A tleap script that builds the chain and sets N, CA, C and O, in Angstrom:
source leaprc.protein.ff14SB
mol = sequence {
  NMET ASN ILE LEU ILE ASP LEU PHE ILE THR
  PHE LEU LYS ILE GLY THR PHE THR VAL GLY
  GLY GLY PRO SER MET ILE PRO LEU ILE GLU
  ARG ASP ALA VAL TYR ASN LYS LYS TRP ILE
  SER LYS GLU GLU PHE VAL ASP MET ILE CALA
}
set mol.1.N position { -128.296 -72.159 -148.934 }
set mol.1.CA position { -127.519 -70.479 -149.332 }
set mol.1.C position { -128.529 -69.617 -148.913 }
set mol.1.O position { -127.982 -68.594 -148.499 }
set mol.2.N position { -129.679 -69.541 -148.826 }
set mol.2.CA position { -130.584 -67.846 -148.690 }
set mol.2.C position { -129.534 -67.762 -147.385 }
set mol.2.O position { -128.771 -66.814 -147.568 }
set mol.3.N position { -129.328 -68.279 -146.446 }
set mol.3.CA position { -128.857 -67.728 -144.862 }
set mol.3.C position { -127.887 -67.421 -145.698 }
set mol.3.O position { -128.380 -66.493 -146.339 }
set mol.4.N position { -126.979 -67.575 -146.046 }
set mol.4.CA position { -125.316 -66.688 -146.549 }
set mol.4.C position { -125.443 -65.423 -146.736 }
set mol.4.O position { -125.053 -64.482 -146.045 }
set mol.5.N position { -126.223 -65.458 -148.071 }
set mol.5.CA position { -126.900 -63.931 -148.823 }
set mol.5.C position { -128.019 -63.051 -147.652 }
set mol.5.O position { -128.193 -61.835 -147.735 }
set mol.6.N position { -128.478 -63.641 -146.937 }
set mol.6.CA position { -128.809 -62.776 -145.918 }
set mol.6.C position { -127.763 -62.441 -145.139 }
set mol.6.O position { -127.318 -61.293 -145.173 }
set mol.7.N position { -127.278 -63.318 -144.403 }
set mol.7.CA position { -126.000 -62.741 -143.152 }
set mol.7.C position { -125.148 -61.858 -143.903 }
set mol.7.O position { -124.616 -60.995 -143.204 }
set mol.8.N position { -124.793 -61.821 -145.459 }
set mol.8.CA position { -124.044 -60.946 -146.250 }
set mol.8.C position { -124.818 -59.653 -146.361 }
set mol.8.O position { -124.302 -58.539 -146.444 }
set mol.9.N position { -126.241 -59.945 -146.354 }
set mol.9.CA position { -127.396 -58.391 -146.866 }
set mol.9.C position { -127.289 -57.490 -145.476 }
set mol.9.O position { -126.844 -56.343 -145.486 }
set mol.10.N position { -127.872 -58.327 -143.987 }
set mol.10.CA position { -127.864 -58.181 -143.046 }
set mol.10.C position { -126.846 -57.223 -142.336 }
set mol.10.O position { -127.155 -56.270 -141.620 }
set mol.11.N position { -124.809 -57.890 -142.849 }
set mol.11.CA position { -123.798 -56.936 -141.874 }
set mol.11.C position { -123.396 -55.881 -143.142 }
set mol.11.O position { -122.504 -55.042 -143.019 }
set mol.12.N position { -124.084 -56.031 -144.206 }
set mol.12.CA position { -123.006 -55.259 -145.634 }
set mol.12.C position { -123.934 -53.421 -145.202 }
set mol.12.O position { -123.584 -52.250 -145.352 }
set mol.13.N position { -125.428 -54.234 -144.534 }
set mol.13.CA position { -125.904 -52.791 -144.366 }
set mol.13.C position { -125.236 -52.288 -142.757 }
set mol.13.O position { -124.804 -51.203 -142.369 }
set mol.14.N position { -125.380 -53.559 -142.111 }
set mol.14.CA position { -124.506 -52.804 -140.573 }
set mol.14.C position { -123.315 -51.889 -140.616 }
set mol.14.O position { -123.225 -50.776 -140.097 }
set mol.15.N position { -122.297 -52.623 -141.411 }
set mol.15.CA position { -121.122 -52.135 -142.054 }
set mol.15.C position { -121.054 -50.667 -142.807 }
set mol.15.O position { -120.022 -50.047 -142.553 }
set mol.16.N position { -122.020 -49.987 -143.725 }
set mol.16.CA position { -122.311 -49.243 -144.085 }
set mol.16.C position { -122.663 -48.310 -143.317 }
set mol.16.O position { -122.129 -47.205 -143.413 }
set mol.17.N position { -123.489 -48.529 -142.537 }
set mol.17.CA position { -124.217 -47.318 -141.189 }
set mol.17.C position { -123.466 -46.678 -140.861 }
set mol.17.O position { -123.380 -45.450 -140.875 }
set mol.18.N position { -122.901 -47.348 -140.563 }
set mol.18.CA position { -122.237 -47.637 -138.696 }
set mol.18.C position { -120.696 -46.753 -139.037 }
set mol.18.O position { -119.870 -47.013 -139.913 }
set mol.19.N position { -120.673 -45.724 -138.084 }
set mol.19.CA position { -119.647 -44.940 -138.026 }
set mol.19.C position { -119.588 -44.702 -136.215 }
set mol.19.O position { -120.506 -44.480 -135.425 }
set mol.20.N position { -118.002 -44.867 -135.980 }
set mol.20.CA position { -117.124 -44.913 -135.016 }
set mol.20.C position { -116.720 -46.757 -134.436 }
set mol.20.O position { -116.494 -47.017 -133.254 }
set mol.21.N position { -116.711 -47.754 -135.487 }
set mol.21.CA position { -115.831 -48.699 -134.934 }
set mol.21.C position { -117.017 -49.895 -134.597 }
set mol.21.O position { -118.189 -49.748 -134.943 }
set mol.22.N position { -116.597 -50.904 -133.986 }
set mol.22.CA position { -117.329 -51.927 -133.516 }
set mol.22.C position { -118.020 -51.218 -132.446 }
set mol.22.O position { -119.156 -50.791 -132.651 }
set mol.23.N position { -117.365 -51.031 -131.178 }
set mol.23.CA position { -118.781 -50.512 -130.397 }
set mol.23.C position { -120.031 -49.779 -130.488 }
set mol.23.O position { -120.859 -49.620 -129.591 }
set mol.24.N position { -120.065 -49.356 -131.674 }
set mol.24.CA position { -121.512 -48.633 -132.215 }
set mol.24.C position { -121.991 -49.580 -133.347 }
set mol.24.O position { -122.838 -49.159 -134.135 }
set mol.25.N position { -121.451 -50.947 -133.482 }
set mol.25.CA position { -122.176 -51.704 -134.168 }
set mol.25.C position { -122.724 -52.847 -133.694 }
set mol.25.O position { -123.472 -53.414 -134.490 }
set mol.26.N position { -122.606 -53.252 -132.849 }
set mol.26.CA position { -123.301 -53.596 -130.977 }
set mol.26.C position { -125.022 -53.707 -131.271 }
set mol.26.O position { -125.625 -54.759 -131.480 }
set mol.27.N position { -125.453 -52.710 -131.236 }
set mol.27.CA position { -126.675 -51.818 -131.038 }
set mol.27.C position { -127.832 -52.889 -132.772 }
set mol.27.O position { -128.655 -53.790 -132.929 }
set mol.28.N position { -127.142 -52.031 -133.458 }
set mol.28.CA position { -127.216 -52.488 -134.348 }
set mol.28.C position { -127.810 -54.059 -134.980 }
set mol.28.O position { -128.871 -54.272 -135.567 }
set mol.29.N position { -126.680 -55.057 -134.611 }
set mol.29.CA position { -126.096 -56.264 -134.477 }
set mol.29.C position { -127.292 -57.078 -133.615 }
set mol.29.O position { -128.027 -57.887 -134.183 }
set mol.30.N position { -127.351 -56.918 -132.863 }
set mol.30.CA position { -128.603 -56.961 -131.737 }
set mol.30.C position { -129.870 -57.306 -132.467 }
set mol.30.O position { -130.584 -58.286 -132.677 }
set mol.31.N position { -129.787 -55.716 -132.822 }
set mol.31.CA position { -131.660 -55.521 -133.490 }
set mol.31.C position { -131.626 -56.564 -134.658 }
set mol.31.O position { -132.543 -57.386 -134.654 }
set mol.32.N position { -130.645 -56.649 -135.710 }
set mol.32.CA position { -131.066 -57.467 -136.359 }
set mol.32.C position { -130.868 -59.175 -136.617 }
set mol.32.O position { -131.248 -59.792 -137.612 }
set mol.33.N position { -130.078 -59.795 -135.280 }
set mol.33.CA position { -129.707 -60.888 -135.167 }
set mol.33.C position { -130.416 -61.547 -134.014 }
set mol.33.O position { -130.681 -62.747 -133.947 }
set mol.34.N position { -130.664 -60.722 -133.208 }
set mol.34.CA position { -132.108 -61.322 -132.144 }
set mol.34.C position { -133.278 -61.185 -132.406 }
set mol.34.O position { -134.074 -62.121 -132.470 }
set mol.35.N position { -133.667 -59.480 -132.679 }
set mol.35.CA position { -135.089 -59.238 -132.958 }
set mol.35.C position { -136.028 -59.255 -134.131 }
set mol.35.O position { -137.244 -59.448 -134.122 }
set mol.36.N position { -135.010 -58.951 -135.419 }
set mol.36.CA position { -135.699 -59.265 -136.655 }
set mol.36.C position { -135.488 -60.408 -136.889 }
set mol.36.O position { -136.441 -61.171 -137.052 }
set mol.37.N position { -134.207 -60.843 -136.972 }
set mol.37.CA position { -133.980 -62.242 -137.638 }
set mol.37.C position { -134.267 -63.423 -136.787 }
set mol.37.O position { -134.679 -64.518 -137.170 }
set mol.38.N position { -134.013 -63.072 -135.668 }
set mol.38.CA position { -134.145 -64.178 -134.422 }
set mol.38.C position { -133.108 -65.301 -134.843 }
set mol.38.O position { -133.457 -66.474 -134.706 }
set mol.39.N position { -132.264 -65.104 -135.183 }
set mol.39.CA position { -130.969 -65.987 -134.992 }
set mol.39.C position { -130.439 -66.659 -133.858 }
set mol.39.O position { -130.124 -67.838 -133.693 }
set mol.40.N position { -130.412 -65.893 -133.279 }
set mol.40.CA position { -129.987 -66.388 -131.527 }
set mol.40.C position { -130.291 -65.774 -130.865 }
set mol.40.O position { -130.036 -64.572 -130.938 }
set mol.41.N position { -130.943 -66.278 -129.956 }
set mol.41.CA position { -131.619 -65.312 -128.339 }
set mol.41.C position { -130.820 -64.816 -127.935 }
set mol.41.O position { -129.612 -64.947 -128.132 }
set mol.42.N position { -131.824 -63.639 -126.793 }
set mol.42.CA position { -130.596 -62.503 -125.957 }
set mol.42.C position { -129.552 -63.267 -125.375 }
set mol.42.O position { -128.481 -63.026 -125.932 }
set mol.43.N position { -129.463 -64.140 -124.414 }
set mol.43.CA position { -128.477 -64.716 -123.888 }
set mol.43.C position { -127.826 -65.186 -124.615 }
set mol.43.O position { -127.061 -65.684 -123.789 }
set mol.44.N position { -127.387 -65.520 -125.644 }
set mol.44.CA position { -126.638 -66.430 -126.392 }
set mol.44.C position { -125.958 -64.694 -126.836 }
set mol.44.O position { -124.744 -64.595 -126.652 }
set mol.45.N position { -126.488 -63.752 -127.237 }
set mol.45.CA position { -125.951 -62.814 -128.025 }
set mol.45.C position { -124.785 -61.968 -126.892 }
set mol.45.O position { -123.636 -61.549 -127.027 }
set mol.46.N position { -125.967 -61.998 -125.539 }
set mol.46.CA position { -124.800 -61.090 -124.050 }
set mol.46.C position { -123.873 -62.166 -124.130 }
set mol.46.O position { -122.889 -61.699 -124.705 }
set mol.47.N position { -123.685 -63.266 -123.878 }
set mol.47.CA position { -122.185 -64.381 -124.177 }
set mol.47.C position { -121.372 -64.118 -124.950 }
set mol.47.O position { -120.172 -64.017 -124.694 }
set mol.48.N position { -122.015 -63.925 -126.278 }
set mol.48.CA position { -120.930 -63.609 -127.126 }
set mol.48.C position { -120.281 -62.396 -127.074 }
set mol.48.O position { -119.214 -62.351 -127.687 }
set mol.49.N position { -120.792 -60.995 -126.271 }
set mol.49.CA position { -120.067 -59.826 -126.544 }
set mol.49.C position { -119.646 -59.938 -124.724 }
set mol.49.O position { -118.638 -59.423 -124.240 }
set mol.50.N position { -120.275 -60.415 -124.250 }
set mol.50.CA position { -119.817 -60.851 -122.487 }
set mol.50.C position { -117.382 -61.370 -122.827 }
set mol.50.O position { -116.684 -61.713 -121.872 }
savepdb mol mol.pdb
quit
């Protein structure tokens, strides 16, 4: 259950502070998901975006 709360809070922060739609969210999602939380690898993130 903690992972769901963590996901919710992370994407709530990203959605709240992002202006400009989806493309402007990509660096923020990358920073949190790949580098800070280490939920996925850099390669997995690039595959997801491509």
